C-alpha positions in Angstrom: 106.3 50.7 68.6 107.0 51.2 72.2 108.3 54.5 73.6 110.4 54.4 76.7 110.8 57.6 78.8 113.7 58.0 81.0 113.3 57.4 84.6 112.9 60.4 87.0 116.0 61.0 88.9 116.6 62.9 92.1 120.0 64.6 92.6 121.0 63.7 96.4 124.3 65.5 96.4 127.0 67.2 94.3 130.7 66.9 94.5 133.2 68.8 92.3 135.1 66.9 89.7 138.3 68.5 90.7 138.4 67.3 94.3 141.9 66.0 95.2 140.4 62.5 96.0 138.4 62.5 92.5 135.0 60.7 92.8 135.7 58.9 96.1 133.7 61.4 98.3 130.7 60.8 95.9 131.4 57.2 95.9 131.4 57.1 99.8 128.2 59.2 100.0 126.4 56.8 97.6 127.6 53.8 99.6 126.2 55.4 102.7 122.9 56.0 101.1 122.7 52.5 99.9 123.6 51.2 103.4 120.2 53.2 104.5 118.2 51.5 101.8 118.5 54.2 99.1 119.2 53.0 95.6 121.9 55.6 95.0 124.7 55.7 92.3 127.2 58.1 91.1 127.0 59.6 87.6 129.3 62.3 86.0 127.7 65.5 84.7 130.0 66.9 82.0 128.1 70.2 81.7 128.8 71.3 85.4 132.0 69.1 85.9 130.5 67.5 88.9 130.0 63.9 90.4 126.3 63.6 91.1 124.7 61.1 93.5 121.5 60.1 92.1 118.5 57.8 92.7 115.8 56.9 90.2 113.1 57.1 93.0 111.9 60.3 94.6 113.8 61.5 97.7 112.3 60.7 100.9 
């Protein structure tokens, strides 16, 4: 049996879910990070009610 461990994630930025533009600011930030070579994506943190821009690699 193989045990998989979750990847280490780094939160690059946080955006409130109640923002009038919704997740757009987080999506735009993640796109800018990807343009600079960082594999960033947006996830929703339900416990804090925030959109998080995360990467699976260590922040540089």
